[in-house]
N, C-alpha and C positions, 0 to 999 in steps of 0.2 A: 270270346276276352271280349271285356267291355271296352267299347271303344274311347271311352273317355279316359280309358289312361294311353297315357302318352308313350311312342316307343323311345329306348334309348340316349341316340345318335337326337332327337329334335328335341332329348331333355338339355341334354349336352348345348347345345345352341342356342337354347335359352337358356342356358346358366349364361355362358358366352357373351349374350347378347344384354343379359342384367350388368353383368363389370360393365361393358364397356360402358352404359346408362350412367352405372354409378358412379364411373372417372369419371364423364361428363361434368355431370353434376356435381362433382367436386372439383373439377377445375373451376365450372361457372363462378362458387366458391369464394373459393380460392382468389383468386383472377378482381370479382364483386370488393372484398375484402384484408386482402395481400399487402394495400396500402397500412391499415390501420390495424394492423394484425405487424406486421412488421417495424412499423413507427413505433404499439407495443414494445414491441421483444428490443429496438431496438435503444427507444431508451430505457430500459430495463435496463442492460444489459452497457449501455454508454451514457448513463443520467448528464454525462458533461454535450451533450447531446446537441443542444436546445441553446449551448455559448455564441456561435457565431449569427446566428441565426437577431437574437436579443441583442445581439451586441451591432449590429447592422439596424434596428431598431432604435435602439436610443443615441445610438448616431443622430437618426432623424428624427429624432425628440430632443434632442441637444441643438444641434443645430439651428431648428425653428425654436425655441427659447433664445437660445442667443441671440438670434437678427433679430426676433418680431416681438416679446415678448415684454409689456410694459412691468408687470407683477402688478398693477392696478395703480402705479406711482402716478398715473393721469392727476389722481385727485390734487396731492402735490404739488407739480407742475403745471395743472390746471385751474383749478381750483384755489388751492393756495398763494401762488403766484401769480396767476392767470399771463403765461407765458403766455397763451395763446394767441391774446389782445393785441400783443406786442408782434408773435410775428402773422397776423391779420393785417396793421393798418386800422386807420380810421375810416375808412372806405368800402373796406370790407368788415365792414362792424367792430373791430378792435380800436386801437390805440395809436399814436403816431405813426413816422410813416411806414412801419409795416419791413417785414422781408421778404426783400423781391429773392430770385434764385441770383442773380450776381454776388445779391449781399450775401446771400445766407454761403454759398465760396470762395467765399472772402473773408470769413469768419469762417472755414477747412469744413462744412459743412462735405458730403458727398451728395450723389447720388444713382443709384442701380441704374445702369444702362437698360437694366436686363424686364428688369419694371415699364417702358414705355414704348407706350404700343409705335409699332416703323408709321404711324402714321404718326405722331409727333417727335418720331425723329428724325423725316425726313423735313418735317415743319421748324425746325429745330435750327439743320443744315441748310434751309433756303430761309435761313430767317426772318420770319412769316412770326413768331414768338417771343411774345417780348419780357425778355427770360430781368424785365427792369420790377416787374409788376408784381407786389409781390398776389399779388391774384392766379397768379402761377405755382407762385408755392405750392397756396391753395389746394390748386390738380395736383400736383404731384406731393404731396401727402396722399392726398386721397387717392392715388396708386400705388401708394407704400411705396416709390421709389427713392424720398426722403433717406439714407438709411445709415439708424440709429431715433429717429424717432416717430411716435404716429399720430397721424388725427385724428377725432373724433368728431364726426359729423355724425348732427340729424337728419329725418328724413326731408328737410327742405333742402338739402347743407351748408347746413351756418357750421359756421367754426365755435363747434365745442370746448375742447377741451385738446389738450396734448401728453403724449409722454416721451419717454425716452425709456434705450434697449442697452443693450451690454456695448451693444455692436455699433455706436456712438466713438466713441470712447478705443476701442479696439478692433477697430476692420477700418478699410478704405477702399479706395478704387483703380484701378493700372490707368488711370485715363487714357485706353483707347477712342471713346468717339469725339471726344472735348476733356479740357480742363476739369478733374474735380466729378467727370461723368466716366464711366466705365464696368465694366465689372469688377463685385465686389471682392475686397479679400480680407480673410477672412484671418482675426487672429492677429495683425498686422497694424501698431500704436496706428494712431490718425496723430502727426507731426503736425498738420496743417487747424486743426482742431481744436478753434480759444472758450475753451470751459468757459471761459470764466465771464467774457465777451457775453459769453450767449447769455450768463443767466444774468448777470446785471441792467437786461434787455427787458426783463420783469414788472409788470410793474407796480407790483406790490414784492418787496422784499424784508416787509415783517419781519416774515420766523429768523431769516436772519439778523435780521437785526437785533427781538428780540434776546435770544439766545448769546448773541456777540458783546449784546447791554452795548451797540454802536447806533447808531444813525444809517436810516437806511441809507440817505447818500455819502455814507464812509463806508460802507459796505459798496457799495455800486466803483466807487473809488477800490476796494482790494482786491476784490475780483479783475480791475481795468487791470491789476500790476500784473498779475499769470503771462500772457503774454502765448503765442498760438503751440501749442503740442504740451503742455504745464498742465497740472492739475492737482490739489492742494486736500488729499483722504483727508488730516486732520486738523485742522479751520474749527473744526464743528467739535473736533473732542479737548482739545488744548488751547483753542482759542486762537495761536502764534500763525501769522503769513509768511508758511516759507513754500510754494507747488513747487513738487516734481514732474518728473518725466513722463511720461503717460506712457505705460513698458509694455512690450507687445506683451500675446499672449498665446501661444504659437511656440511648440518647444520646451514645451512646460514635461511631456511625460522621464517621471523617475525623476523631477527635481524635488529635494523636501520643501521648506519653504517660499516661495514665489511673489513675498512682495520686496524692496527697497529695502523695509529694516523687522521684516522677519515677522507680523503678523502671524503668519498661517500655512493651511496649505490652501489651493487651490478649494476647497468649500467654505472652509473659513471667508477665503476672502468675496468670492460667492453671499453667501449669505451677510455677511459683511456688506459692502456697498451695497447689493438691492435692499436694503431694507434702509439702512441708514443711512449711505450716498443714494440713492436711485429715490427713493422715499417710496418702495414697495409697500404690500402690506403682507408680512412676514412678522417671522420670530428669530430675534438672532439673540446670542445667549456668548459673552465675554466676558466675564467675572472683574478682569484685567481692565474693566477700564470703569470701574468701581473706586479706582485711585483719586483719588482729591486731587493729592498735590501735579500727582502729573497728567491728567486727563481732566479736569474741574467742570468744565461744560458739559462733558456725558455722564461724569461721578454724578453731577449736579440734576440733570435729565433723564440718571438711570435709560442709561444707550446701553449698557450692561447689559440686557434681561425684558428686553423689547419683544412685545409681542398681542397682535394686530392681526384684528383676527375680520374676514377672513381671512386661514393662512394662504400665501396665494405665488410664496417662496420657497418654502421646505419640502415639495413635494415633486422640483424642480431640478432641485440644486445631482440626483443622480447625475439624471441625462446630461443638464448642462457641461456637467466635469467631463462628464466619457469626451463630447464632445471635445472639447479644450486639448484633453488629453490626446485627440488623433489630430491634434493639430498639428503637423511638425513644420520645422523652418523650411523654411522656401531655400534653395539652392543660390548661389550665388549667382549671378549673369555672363554668358559669355562672356568676354570679352572684359570685363569691370576689375578683372584683378589679372598680377605678368604670374603666367604659371611657373615657370623658372624661380621668381622671388620668390613665390611665394612656395615652394617646397626648402630651400636654403632658411625661408621664415621659420617651416614647421618644425625645423632643426632646432633654431636658436630657443620657441613656442617652450616645445619637449626637455632643450638640458640648459644650457647658457643662463637665457632669461628665468627658469625656472617657473612661469609661468602655470603650469602645467602641478603644479602643488597645488595651486585651488581649481581653478580650472580643469578639471582633472577629465579630459577626452576620456568617451565619447559625447557625456556626459556638458564639459564645461561645465561647470561647477561640483562640488562636494557629493560625494556621495554616502550624506548620510549631514553630520553639523552644517548646513550652509552659511557660516552667520562668525563677523568677524566686526569686530571694534575697532573701531577712527584710530586712533594711535598705529594698526596693524596694516593697516595698508595706507598711511600717510598720511592721512585728514583730520578734518576736524569731527566732533562726535552731533555736532548741534541737528541734522535728523535721524540720525542715530537715534539718540536720545527721546527723538518725539514715539517712541514706536516700545514694544512691553519692552524687545528684549535689549537697551542701548546697540545694538550691534547695523554692523550692515551685511546686507547679502550675499555674495559671490556670485552677480548674474551669469546666466545664459551666455557663452559665446557666440548660439548657431545662428545665422540668419541677422549677425548685428547688420550688416550694411544693408537694409531693412529702415534703419534707423539711425540715420549718419547726420539727417537731417542740422536737428538740433543741441548737439553738442553730446559727450557722457556722462558716465558716470549717474549718482541721480539726479544731480543736479543741472547737466548738461555745463557743467563746471570748464571740459574740458574740450576745446570745441572742435579737433582733428583728434585723431585714432593715432596721428605722433606723437600730437601733445598727452595723449595718455602714456605711451610709452618711453618718452618723457623723465615723465614723473613717476614712472617706475624704474626706471633708469637712475633716474636719483636718489629719492628714498634707497632702495636694495643696493645701489653701486656696484652694477654691471659691469660699471665700463663698455654698455656697448658703441659700437664704431657704425657709423653715420653710415655704413653700411648693409651694416646688421639692424635698427631699427629699422630703412627702409626696407628692409625683405619682415621683418614681422608684421610690418603693417601691410606686407601683400599678404601675408596667409590671416592676418584675420577679416581683412578684407571679401578670402575667399571663404571661410565657415560659411 
């Protein structure tokens, strides 16, 4: 018998060994490629499996845009208005006295304490930093610590321009370090921000003067009438001066129209503000602004169809909207309202006072078309007629406690929540007792 021919038992052992080796090899390949193959199979059978990872990415991108993007508007605030020169002051290569940190905080600008190095915070506590020196403001701008403002410096550290960001009006701080210095509170209305006074500092207001057909001196007077917490987004549309309260940008998920006069959705208003109000480089289209009778300045200057290149706005709108929709209204602080009274007030809100007919819980605005002409809510139509719908939006009430400093309604005409309740009690003949009004106010404070 040929010795090269193996015995049957030996053959069986070789076959078993081969099978074991094949199993090991298969196992190695499966381990190496399992994640990729499994991922492909997962996506094939679950096409929405990427939603959560994409959502997280969108929120991060949107937050970055909201906090830090100028959309190229430094060409307007710096090159055109030369606002950076007024901030720097004559001693730092600009004009005038300059804007010190104390002055900046006095006009409502806020400082992000997380952007401050520990050494600087220590020096501020020890009062070793001159907060009356504009040079300190420039140092804070270099750190990206001034919320809503972006400083642009050359390689020699010279302040060359300044831009603004969404966070300027729609963020504040918790004052945890000092008044005006603390952790960011995105989406909160900056009730201290005196936008008009800040713009009025700019050395060259000829842009506004030419649009409004006024002298620069008159433009400054107009801007200085606005006061803290207010802004007139319509001034360069119709030439009228009637500033409204800066609204919060949180709690807007599920809300249809999102401005006092119901201009449009979050994305519409973001594009409107980024291009027309901030002066960013981008595209904005709204043919309603071609109405020469209603919006004479906008119509004359083609604001209904603006296309500035390169477009630095449009691609940012999806993530920016996504982030804003994720900004939920903050809960009322413990001890800021009387619980028992608020519980009674909730029943009054939903039943006797009929507030919930328009402020439908849990949105606290109408699901759908959330607009009313002035006569339906017992006020004039002056501001409503400056918008496209000639009506006012039913404002969402969640987080109401965060913006009580400047009054209520679009222009702050009612100084307290009790004044608002008294107004509706009178308009709708609710016949609320003093105790019922008190309980209703406590409920509103709890939202």
